[in-house]
N, C-alpha and C positions, 0 to 999 in steps of 0.2 A: 720754155717760155719763148714767145716769138721775138725775133730780132727786129727792133724798131729803128727807123731812121728818125732819130729825135729832132734833127734839124727840120726835116719835112713836117713832122708833127707840130713843131713849134710854129712853123709857117702857117699851118692850118689853124692853130689856136689863135694866132694874131688875126687871121681872117674872120674866125668865128667871133672873136671879141669885137670886131668891127661890124658884126651883124650878119655875116654870111651863113645862111642855113646849110648851104651846100658843103661848106668847110666843116661844119659840125657833123653833118651826115658822114663825111669821109672819116672824121675822127672816130665816130661810132663804129663804122665798118672795120677800121684798123684795130680797134681795141676790144670789140665785143666778145670775141671768143675767149680771150684770156679772162675777162671780167666774169663771163658766164661760168667758166670752169671754176674760178675761185668761189663764186656764190653757190654753185652746186655742191662743191666739196664741203663748204662751211655749213650749209643748211640741210644738205642731204635730201633734198626734195626738189624735183625739177620745176614745179609750179611756184614754189616759194622763191627759187633761184630766179625765175623769169620776173617775178614781182620785184625782187631786189634789184635786178638789172634795170628794170624800168624806172624805179625810184632813183637809182644811182645816176642814170643819164639825165633824168629830169633835174636833179639837184646840180649836176655838172653844167647843164645848159643855163639854168637860172643864175649860177654863180661864176660862170667862166670869166666874166669881166673882173672878178676879184683875184684871179690868178696872176701874180706879178711876174713870174718867170715861166714863160711858155715851154721851156725845155723840161720842166718837171711835171708836165701834164699827166703822164702815165702814173707817176707816184702819187700825185694829187687825186687822180681818179681811183687808185687803189685804196687810198685812205677813205674816200667817200664810200666806196663799196664795202669796205670792212665795217665801217660804222653802221651802214644800212643793214648789213647781214646780222651784225650783233644785235641791233635793236629788234629785228624781225625774230631772231632766235629767242631773245629774251621775252618778247611778247607771246610767242607760241608756247614757250615753257611756262610762263606765268598762267596762261590760259589753261594749259594741261593741268597744272598744279591746282588751280581753282576748281576744275571739274573733279579731280581726284579727291580734293578736300571734302567735297560735299557728297561723295559717294556714300549712300546710306549704309550699304553693307559694311564698308570700312568703319564708319562711325559706330555702328552697332557692335562690331567686333572689338573696337577699342574700349567701348564702355563696358562690355562683358568682361574683358580681360583686365580692366582697370588701367590700361595703358593709354598712351597718347598724351599729347601736350595740351595744356590749357590754351584757349584762344589768345590769351595775353602773351604767352611765351612764343606762340607761332608768329604773332605780329612783330614782336621784338626781334626774333630771328630773321624774319623777312626784311625788316628795316636795316639790320646789320648787314645782310647780304647786299642790299641795294647800296648801302654806303661803300662797301668794299668795291663793288662794281664801278661806282662813280670814281673812286680813287684809281682804279686800274685804267679807266678811260682817260684820266688826267695825265697818265704817264706819256712819255714820248711814244710816237706811233709804233715803232718797231717793237718796243718792249711790251706795250699793251697788246699788240697783235699776237706776239709769241705767247704771252701768258694766257690770253683768252683761248687760243687754239689748243694749248697744252692742257690747261686745267678745266676749262669749261666745255671743250669739245673732245677732250681725251684723245688728242692726236699724238702720234709718235713723233720723235724728233725728225726722222726722215721725211715724214709727210709734211711737217711744218716747213722744213727746208725747201721742199719742192714747191709748196704753195707760195712761199715768200721769195722763191728763187734766190736762195742764199745757201751757204754751207751749213752743215750740222753744227760746226763749231761756232758759227755766228748765232745760230739759234740758241745754243747753250749760253753764249755771252749775253744775248738779249734777255734770256730767262733769268740769269744770275743778276744782271743789272736791274731788271724789272722787279724782281723779288726784293732786292736791297732797297730800291727807291720806294717800293710799296710799304715795306716795313717801316721806313722813316716817316712816310706820310701817315701811317696808321698810329704811330707812336705820338704824333703831335696832337 
Protein backbone atom coordinates (compact mmCIF):
# COMPACT_ATOMS: atom_id res chain seq x y z
CA UNK A 1 0.00 0.00 0.00
CA UNK A 2 1.32 3.43 -0.80
CA UNK A 3 2.44 5.67 1.99
CA UNK A 4 0.25 8.74 2.02
CA UNK A 5 0.95 12.13 3.49
CA UNK A 6 -2.46 12.39 5.14
CA UNK A 7 -1.94 16.00 6.15
CA UNK A 8 -1.27 16.99 2.56
CA UNK A 9 -4.25 14.95 1.32
CA UNK A 10 -6.42 16.65 3.96
CA UNK A 11 -5.20 20.01 2.63
CA UNK A 12 -6.19 18.95 -0.89
CA UNK A 13 -9.59 17.76 0.35
CA UNK A 14 -10.28 21.15 1.97
CA UNK A 15 -9.32 22.87 -1.30
CA UNK A 16 -11.52 20.47 -3.30
CA UNK A 17 -14.39 21.11 -0.90
CA UNK A 18 -13.93 24.80 -1.62
CA UNK A 19 -14.32 24.08 -5.34
CA UNK A 20 -10.77 23.57 -6.61
CA UNK A 21 -10.83 21.10 -9.49
CA UNK A 22 -7.01 21.08 -9.51
CA UNK A 23 -6.99 19.85 -5.90
CA UNK A 24 -9.43 17.04 -6.74
CA UNK A 25 -7.31 16.10 -9.76
CA UNK A 26 -4.28 15.84 -7.48
CA UNK A 27 -6.29 13.66 -5.05
CA UNK A 28 -7.20 11.45 -8.00
CA UNK A 29 -3.57 11.08 -9.10
CA UNK A 30 -2.43 10.32 -5.54
CA UNK A 31 -5.03 7.61 -4.91
CA UNK A 32 -5.86 6.18 -8.34
CA UNK A 33 -3.46 3.22 -8.42
CA UNK A 34 -4.48 1.82 -5.04
CA UNK A 35 -8.17 2.20 -5.91
CA UNK A 36 -7.71 0.57 -9.31
CA UNK A 37 -5.78 -2.34 -7.78
CA UNK A 38 -8.59 -2.97 -5.32
CA UNK A 39 -11.27 -2.78 -8.02
CA UNK A 40 -9.36 -5.10 -10.32
CA UNK A 41 -8.77 -7.69 -7.58
CA UNK A 42 -12.41 -7.53 -6.54
CA UNK A 43 -14.02 -7.61 -10.00
CA UNK A 44 -11.30 -9.59 -11.79
CA UNK A 45 -11.96 -7.73 -15.02
CA UNK A 46 -9.96 -4.71 -16.16
CA UNK A 47 -12.89 -3.06 -17.94
CA UNK A 48 -15.26 -3.46 -15.01
CA UNK A 49 -12.49 -2.19 -12.72
CA UNK A 50 -12.10 0.93 -14.88
CA UNK A 51 -15.86 1.48 -14.78
CA UNK A 52 -15.83 1.05 -11.00
CA UNK A 53 -13.01 3.58 -10.64
CA UNK A 54 -14.88 6.08 -12.80
CA UNK A 55 -18.03 5.65 -10.71
CA UNK A 56 -16.03 5.85 -7.47
CA UNK A 57 -14.41 9.16 -8.34
CA UNK A 58 -17.66 10.63 -9.68
CA UNK A 59 -19.35 9.79 -6.38
CA UNK A 60 -16.38 11.16 -4.44
CA UNK A 61 -16.47 14.42 -6.38
CA UNK A 62 -20.23 14.80 -5.94
CA UNK A 63 -20.06 14.09 -2.22
CA UNK A 64 -16.72 15.54 -1.14
CA UNK A 65 -18.43 18.40 0.66
CA UNK A 66 -20.12 15.87 2.97
CA UNK A 67 -16.77 14.57 4.24
CA UNK A 68 -16.42 16.08 7.70
CA UNK A 69 -12.87 14.99 8.52
CA UNK A 70 -10.49 15.49 5.57
CA UNK A 71 -7.89 13.26 7.26
CA UNK A 72 -10.03 10.18 6.56
CA UNK A 73 -10.33 10.82 2.82
CA UNK A 74 -8.53 7.61 1.81
CA UNK A 75 -10.72 5.47 4.08
CA UNK A 76 -13.84 7.25 2.83
CA UNK A 77 -12.76 6.65 -0.77
CA UNK A 78 -12.07 2.99 0.02
CA UNK A 79 -15.63 2.62 1.30
CA UNK A 80 -17.10 4.19 -1.81
CA UNK A 81 -14.98 1.95 -4.03
CA UNK A 82 -15.91 -1.18 -2.08
CA UNK A 83 -19.63 -0.46 -2.37
CA UNK A 84 -19.36 0.39 -6.08
CA UNK A 85 -17.45 -2.84 -6.76
CA UNK A 86 -19.90 -4.88 -4.76
CA UNK A 87 -22.88 -3.44 -6.65
CA UNK A 88 -21.18 -4.00 -10.00
CA UNK A 89 -20.32 -7.58 -9.06
CA UNK A 90 -23.86 -8.20 -7.84
CA UNK A 91 -25.37 -6.83 -11.06
CA UNK A 92 -23.00 -8.87 -13.23
CA UNK A 93 -23.74 -12.01 -11.25
CA UNK A 94 -27.49 -11.38 -11.39
CA UNK A 95 -27.26 -10.84 -15.15
CA UNK A 96 -25.29 -14.07 -15.58
CA UNK A 97 -27.80 -15.97 -13.45
CA UNK A 98 -30.70 -14.63 -15.51
CA UNK A 99 -29.00 -15.71 -18.72
CA UNK A 100 -28.29 -19.14 -17.32
CA UNK A 101 -31.79 -19.52 -15.94
CA UNK A 102 -33.30 -19.18 -19.37
CA UNK A 103 -30.84 -21.45 -21.09
CA UNK A 104 -33.19 -23.76 -22.94
CA UNK A 105 -30.91 -26.77 -22.81
CA UNK A 106 -30.72 -26.52 -19.05
CA UNK A 107 -34.49 -26.17 -18.73
CA UNK A 108 -35.08 -29.16 -20.98
CA UNK A 109 -32.60 -31.25 -19.02
CA UNK A 110 -34.23 -30.31 -15.70
CA UNK A 111 -37.67 -31.20 -17.01
CA UNK A 112 -36.46 -34.55 -18.37
CA UNK A 113 -34.80 -35.47 -15.11
CA UNK A 114 -37.64 -34.12 -13.00
CA UNK A 115 -35.09 -31.95 -11.24
CA UNK A 116 -35.02 -28.25 -10.70
CA UNK A 117 -36.76 -25.79 -8.49
CA UNK A 118 -40.15 -24.37 -9.08
CA UNK A 119 -40.21 -20.72 -10.13
CA UNK A 120 -41.73 -19.84 -6.77
CA UNK A 121 -38.91 -21.45 -4.77
CA UNK A 122 -36.31 -19.74 -6.99
CA UNK A 123 -37.88 -16.34 -6.29
CA UNK A 124 -38.03 -17.05 -2.55
CA UNK A 125 -34.37 -18.10 -2.51
CA UNK A 126 -33.33 -14.97 -4.44
CA UNK A 127 -35.30 -12.77 -2.04
CA UNK A 128 -33.61 -14.43 0.93
CA UNK A 129 -30.18 -13.92 -0.64
CA UNK A 130 -30.96 -10.26 -1.30
CA UNK A 131 -32.06 -9.80 2.31
CA UNK A 132 -28.85 -11.36 3.63
CA UNK A 133 -26.74 -9.13 1.38
CA UNK A 134 -28.57 -6.04 2.63
CA UNK A 135 -27.88 -7.13 6.20
CA UNK A 136 -24.19 -7.63 5.39
CA UNK A 137 -24.00 -4.17 3.83
CA UNK A 138 -25.56 -2.70 7.01
CA UNK A 139 -22.64 -4.02 9.11
CA UNK A 140 -19.67 -1.77 9.92
CA UNK A 141 -17.50 -1.28 6.84
CA UNK A 142 -14.54 -3.47 7.83
CA UNK A 143 -16.77 -6.38 8.84
CA UNK A 144 -18.92 -6.17 5.70
CA UNK A 145 -15.85 -5.87 3.47
CA UNK A 146 -14.19 -8.91 5.07
CA UNK A 147 -17.35 -11.02 4.82
CA UNK A 148 -18.00 -10.07 1.20
CA UNK A 149 -14.44 -10.75 0.14
CA UNK A 150 -14.29 -14.07 2.00
CA UNK A 151 -17.68 -15.57 1.26
CA UNK A 152 -18.80 -13.89 -1.96
CA UNK A 153 -15.44 -13.55 -3.69
CA UNK A 154 -13.94 -16.72 -2.14
CA UNK A 155 -10.69 -14.96 -1.26
CA UNK A 156 -8.15 -16.40 1.16
CA UNK A 157 -7.34 -14.64 4.43
CA UNK A 158 -3.92 -13.53 3.13
CA UNK A 159 -5.47 -12.00 0.02
CA UNK A 160 -8.07 -10.17 2.10
CA UNK A 161 -5.38 -8.90 4.48
CA UNK A 162 -3.37 -7.57 1.56
CA UNK A 163 -6.40 -5.89 -0.05
CA UNK A 164 -7.51 -4.28 3.20
CA UNK A 165 -3.91 -3.53 4.24
CA UNK A 166 -4.33 -5.20 7.62
CA UNK A 167 -2.99 -8.30 9.36
CA UNK A 168 -4.54 -11.74 8.93
CA UNK A 169 -5.48 -11.72 12.60
CA UNK A 170 -7.44 -8.51 12.00
CA UNK A 171 -9.20 -10.18 9.07
CA UNK A 172 -10.14 -13.09 11.35
CA UNK A 173 -11.39 -10.65 14.00
CA UNK A 174 -13.50 -8.76 11.44
CA UNK A 175 -14.91 -12.03 10.09
CA UNK A 176 -15.78 -13.30 13.58
CA UNK A 177 -17.33 -10.00 14.64
CA UNK A 178 -19.17 -9.70 11.34
CA UNK A 179 -20.59 -13.21 11.51
CA UNK A 180 -21.70 -12.65 15.11
CA UNK A 181 -23.37 -9.31 14.26
CA UNK A 182 -24.93 -10.79 11.13
CA UNK A 183 -26.35 -13.69 13.10
CA UNK A 184 -27.90 -11.23 15.58
CA UNK A 185 -29.38 -9.18 12.75
CA UNK A 186 -30.83 -12.25 11.04
CA UNK A 187 -32.38 -13.53 14.28
CA UNK A 188 -34.37 -10.30 14.68
